[in-house]
C-alpha positions in Angstrom: 0.0 0.0 0.0 1.4 3.4 -1.0 0.7 6.6 0.8 -0.6 9.6 -1.1 0.9 13.0 -0.4 -1.4 16.0 -0.8 0.1 18.5 -3.1 -0.1 22.1 -1.7 0.6 25.3 -3.5 1.2 28.7 -2.0 0.4 32.2 -3.3 2.0 35.2 -1.8 0.0 38.5 -1.8 1.8 41.8 -1.2 -0.4 42.7 1.7 1.1 43.4 5.1 -0.8 42.8 8.4 -1.2 46.5 9.0 -3.1 47.2 5.8 -6.7 48.6 6.5 -5.7 48.6 10.1 -9.0 50.3 11.1 -11.0 47.3 9.9 -12.3 44.8 12.4 -14.3 41.6 12.4 -17.5 43.1 11.1 -15.8 44.8 8.2 -14.2 41.5 7.1 -17.6 39.6 7.4 -19.3 42.5 5.6 -17.0 42.0 2.6 -17.8 38.3 2.4 -21.5 38.9 2.7 -21.3 41.6 0.1 -19.6 39.2 -2.4 -22.3 36.6 -1.8 -25.1 39.1 -2.3 -23.5 40.5 -5.5 -23.0 36.9 -6.8 -26.7 36.3 -6.4 -27.4 39.5 -8.4 -25.1 38.2 -11.2 -26.3 34.6 -11.1 -29.9 34.1 -9.7 -29.2 30.4 -9.4 -26.5 31.1 -6.8 -27.8 31.1 -3.2 -26.3 33.0 -0.3 -24.8 30.8 2.4 -24.9 32.3 5.9 -25.0 29.8 8.8 -23.6 29.6 12.3 -22.8 26.4 14.2 -23.2 27.4 17.8 -21.5 24.2 19.2 -18.5 24.3 16.9 -18.4 28.2 16.9 -18.0 28.1 13.1 -19.5 30.9 11.0 -19.9 30.0 7.3 -20.5 32.6 4.5 -20.5 31.9 0.8 -22.3 31.2 -2.4 -23.5 28.1 -4.2 -22.8 27.7 -7.9 -19.8 29.9 -7.8 -16.0 29.7 -7.6 -13.1 31.9 -6.9 -10.4 31.8 -9.6 -6.8 31.9 -8.7 -6.5 35.0 -10.8 -8.8 36.8 -8.4 -6.0 36.8 -5.8 -4.4 39.6 -7.8 -5.3 43.0 -6.6 -7.4 44.9 -9.0 -9.1 41.8 -10.6 -12.9 42.0 -10.4 -16.0 41.0 -12.3 -18.2 43.7 -10.9 -16.9 46.9 -12.4 -19.9 47.5 -14.7 -22.6 45.9 -12.5 -24.7 48.8 -11.2 -26.4 46.4 -8.7 -23.2 45.4 -7.0 -22.4 46.8 -3.6 -18.7 46.4 -4.2 -16.9 47.6 -7.2 -13.2 47.3 -6.3 -12.4 43.6 -6.4 -10.4 43.7 -3.1 -13.1 42.7 -0.8 -12.5 39.0 0.0 -8.7 39.5 0.0 -9.0 42.2 2.6 -11.4 40.0 4.6 -8.8 37.2 4.6 -6.2 39.7 5.8 -8.3 40.9 8.7 -9.4 37.4 9.8 -5.8 36.2 9.8 -4.8 39.3 11.8 -7.5 38.4 14.3 -5.9 34.9 14.6 -9.1 33.2 13.5 -9.0 29.8 11.9 -10.2 30.2 8.3 -10.8 27.6 5.6 -12.2 28.5 2.2 -13.9 25.6 0.5 -13.7 26.7 -3.1 -15.0 24.2 -5.7 -12.5 21.3 -5.7 -9.9 23.2 -3.6 -9.4 24.3 0.0 -7.7 27.6 0.6 -6.1 28.7 3.9 -4.9 32.3 4.5 -2.2 33.1 7.0 0.7 35.5 7.6 4.2 34.2 6.9 7.6 35.8 6.8 8.8 36.5 3.3 12.5 36.7 2.6 12.1 38.8 -0.5 10.1 41.5 1.4 11.8 41.0 4.7 8.4 41.2 6.4 5.3 39.2 7.2 2.8 39.1 4.2 -0.5 37.4 3.5 -0.2 34.0 1.9 -2.8 31.6 0.7 -2.1 27.9 0.7 -4.2 25.8 -1.7 -4.7 22.1 -1.7 -7.1 19.7 -3.4 -10.4 19.1 -1.7 -11.6 15.6 -1.1 -14.6 16.3 -3.4 -16.0 19.2 -5.5 -17.9 21.5 -3.1 -20.0 23.1 -5.8 -19.5 26.6 -4.5 -17.5 28.9 -2.3 -17.7 28.8 1.5 -15.6 30.8 4.0 -15.6 28.7 7.2 -14.5 30.9 10.1 -13.7 29.2 13.4 -13.7 30.7 16.9 -17.0 32.7 16.5 -19.3 32.4 19.6 -22.9 33.3 19.3 -22.8 36.1 21.8 -20.2 37.9 24.0 -21.8 36.1 27.0 -20.5 32.9 25.5 -17.0 34.2 25.5 -16.3 36.5 28.5 -12.7 37.1 27.2 -14.1 38.9 24.1 -13.1 42.6 24.3 -15.6 45.4 24.3 -13.8 47.1 21.5 -16.3 46.9 18.6 -13.4 46.7 16.1 -12.0 43.4 17.4 -14.8 41.8 19.3 -16.1 38.6 17.7 -19.6 37.1 17.9 -22.4 36.0 15.6 -25.1 38.3 17.2 -23.2 41.4 16.2 -23.2 40.2 12.6 -26.8 39.2 12.6 -28.0 42.7 13.6 -25.9 44.2 10.9 -27.3 42.0 8.1 -30.9 42.3 7.0 -31.6 38.9 5.5 -34.1 39.1 2.6 -34.7 42.8 3.3 -36.5 44.9 0.7 -34.5 47.7 -0.9 -35.3 51.4 -0.6 -37.5 51.2 2.5 -37.9 53.1 5.7 -37.0 51.0 8.9 -39.3 52.3 11.6 -38.5 49.9 14.4 -37.0 51.7 17.4 -33.7 49.7 17.4 -33.2 50.7 13.8 -33.2 54.5 14.5 -30.5 56.3 12.4 -29.1 53.0 11.0 -28.2 53.1 7.3 -28.1 49.8 5.3 -27.2 49.3 1.6 -28.2 46.0 0.1 -29.1 44.8 3.6 -25.6 45.5 5.0 -25.1 48.0 7.7 -23.1 51.0 6.6 -23.1 53.7 9.4 -25.1 55.4 12.0 -26.9 58.6 10.8 -26.7 61.1 13.7 -30.0 62.9 14.5 -32.0 60.8 12.0 -35.2 59.5 13.5 -35.6 56.4 11.2 -33.4 53.7 9.7 -33.2 53.0 5.9 -32.2 50.2 3.6 -31.3 51.4 0.1 -30.4 49.4 -3.0 -26.7 49.6 -4.2 -27.8 51.5 -7.3 -29.5 54.2 -5.1 -26.6 54.8 -2.7 -23.0 54.5 -3.9 -20.3 53.6 -1.4 -16.6 54.0 -1.3 -14.1 51.2 -0.8 -14.5 51.1 3.0 -18.3 51.1 2.7 -18.5 52.6 6.2 -19.5 56.0 4.9 -22.0 57.4 2.5 -22.3 60.9 0.9 -24.7 62.7 3.3 -26.3 64.8 0.5 -27.2 61.6 -1.4 -28.5 60.1 1.8 -30.8 63.1 2.6 -32.0 63.3 -1.0 -33.0 59.7 -1.0 -34.5 59.6 2.5 -36.6 62.7 1.6 -37.6 61.0 -1.6 -38.8 57.9 0.3 -40.9 60.1 2.7 -42.5 62.2 0.0 -43.7 59.0 -1.7 -44.6 57.1 1.5 -48.3 58.1 1.6 -47.8 58.4 5.4 -49.0 62.0 5.8 -49.2 61.9 9.6 -45.6 60.8 10.2 -44.4 63.0 7.3 -46.0 66.0 8.9 -44.4 65.2 12.3 -41.0 64.8 10.7 -41.3 68.1 8.8 -42.6 70.0 11.8 -39.8 68.6 14.0 -37.2 69.5 11.4 -35.4 66.2 11.4 -32.7 65.6 8.7 -34.6 62.6 7.3 -36.9 65.1 5.4 -34.5 68.0 4.7 -35.1 67.8 1.0 -38.9 67.1 0.8 -40.2 69.5 -1.8 -42.9 67.5 -3.7 -45.9 65.6 -2.3 -49.0 64.3 -3.9 -52.1 66.5 -4.1 -53.9 64.4 -1.5 -51.0 64.6 1.0 -50.5 68.3 0.2 -54.1 69.1 1.3 -53.7 66.9 4.5 -50.6 68.8 5.5 -52.2 72.2 4.9 -55.4 71.2 6.7 -53.5 69.9 9.8 -51.3 73.0 10.0 -54.4 75.3 9.7 -56.1 73.2 12.4 -53.2 73.4 14.8 -52.2 76.9 14.0 -55.4 78.8 12.9 -54.6 82.0 11.1 -50.9 81.8 11.7 -48.3 82.5 9.0 -45.5 79.9 9.1 -42.1 81.6 9.5 -38.6 80.3 10.0 -37.2 82.7 12.5 -38.0 85.6 14.9 -36.6 87.9 12.2 -39.3 86.7 9.8 -41.9 87.1 12.5 -40.9 90.7 13.0 -41.2 91.3 9.3 -44.8 90.1 9.4 -45.6 92.1 12.6 -49.3 92.7 12.8 -50.0 89.1 11.8 -50.2 86.0 13.9 -47.1 83.9 13.2 -45.8 80.4 14.1 -42.0 79.7 14.0 -41.4 76.3 12.2 -38.2 74.7 10.7 -37.2 76.4 7.4 -37.8 73.3 5.3 -41.4 73.1 6.6 -41.9 76.8 6.1 -40.7 76.6 2.5 -43.0 73.6 1.8 -46.1 75.3 3.4 -45.6 78.5 1.4 -45.1 76.4 -1.7 -48.3 74.5 -1.1 -50.6 77.3 0.0 -51.1 81.0 -0.8 -51.2 82.5 2.7 -52.9 85.8 3.1 -51.3 88.4 5.3 -51.5 92.2 5.8 -48.8 94.7 6.6 -49.9 98.1 8.1 -48.0 101.1 9.1 -46.3 104.1 7.6 -44.0 103.8 4.5 -41.0 103.9 6.9 -42.4 100.9 8.9 -42.9 98.8 5.8 -39.4 99.7 4.4 -37.7 99.1 7.7 -39.3 95.6 8.0 -38.3 94.9 4.4 -34.7 95.9 5.2 -34.6 93.7 8.3 -35.6 90.7 6.4 -33.7 91.0 3.2 -30.8 93.5 3.8 -28.1 90.9 4.5 -29.4 88.2 2.2 -29.9 89.8 -1.2 -28.1 93.1 -1.2 -24.4 93.7 -1.8 -22.4 96.5 0.0 -23.5 99.1 -2.4 -27.1 98.0 -2.3 -27.1 98.0 1.6 -25.8 101.6 1.6 -28.6 102.7 -0.8 -31.2 100.8 1.2 -30.1 102.5 4.4 -30.3 105.9 2.8 -33.8 105.1 1.5 -34.9 103.9 5.0 -33.6 107.2 6.5 -35.4 109.3 3.9 -38.6 107.3 4.5 -38.8 108.7 8.1 -40.1 111.9 6.6 -42.7 110.3 4.4 -46.3 110.6 5.6 -49.5 108.6 5.1 -50.5 105.2 6.4 -50.7 102.4 3.9 -52.0 98.8 3.9 -51.2 96.1 1.4 -52.6 92.6 1.0 -50.8 90.5 -1.5 
């Protein structure tokens, strides 16, 4: 009887342990989940693998009906550059995930078709430093997919008291589960209390939105992310959260959000005719006869009228939806003085301000009350 020696190959990646040093366990797992989600977008026959063996403390993430080519170990190689539905566009994701998991001293096996890959750091004589290496050996059978098996992952921190509190390096399944919305719809408002201010893209947690009242899950083609995928352009976020709200048909909560001036609705400008009338009717009911103004300065301009100070976004929307009637009484100087207080610093240059001041001074000697009702 002859023994069979398993032939192993080794690939050296020019990645040092300190690369993306701010990434932790979640960022690594996020990259693997992102690849699985993107793979399903490209190939509907591919299913996302996401399981946790609580007894063995093994987390498995991958895709059926897919394979990682050896060429993909090269930095810059990707199949997602022109796929608008893909969360990732840079081709580095799983390589950086391997790097971080190895840096955290986790036992990782990648079951990849008919091969098993094992990432680790090894000293390289050519570089004179530790670099990421991937050892590849034949699998006992074709696994028909890609599966990252990560050992040493307890279900919760309670199961591993030694787990640090530092979010970047603590490791548990529960943390991942709350950051991954399985089978979540895209472009939706998440109104559960524990979702407050949480932004997801493609079901993956991106960042916490300070002062936002609700959470959101957007499709990858709606919100574009950078390589780190831990930040989003805030202007794009506000435009898209506002767009969700103005098409939500939830006039009661939309009104409350506008009245409270929360950033979720900063760019709400268009609403349906039905919702428009409900917003106006409620404002009139709660503030009968009051002109909506955005500041005390505006209230002073409309002196002689009842006013209600509301957030600027809400004031702009109300004035756009309804033609408010107001009166201004007083002598010509009073009217011109109020005009100056409201618009002097906003629409006049230095020369215009001087001319306006001179006009206000001259108007002190003008006589005759006047009343206008636009």
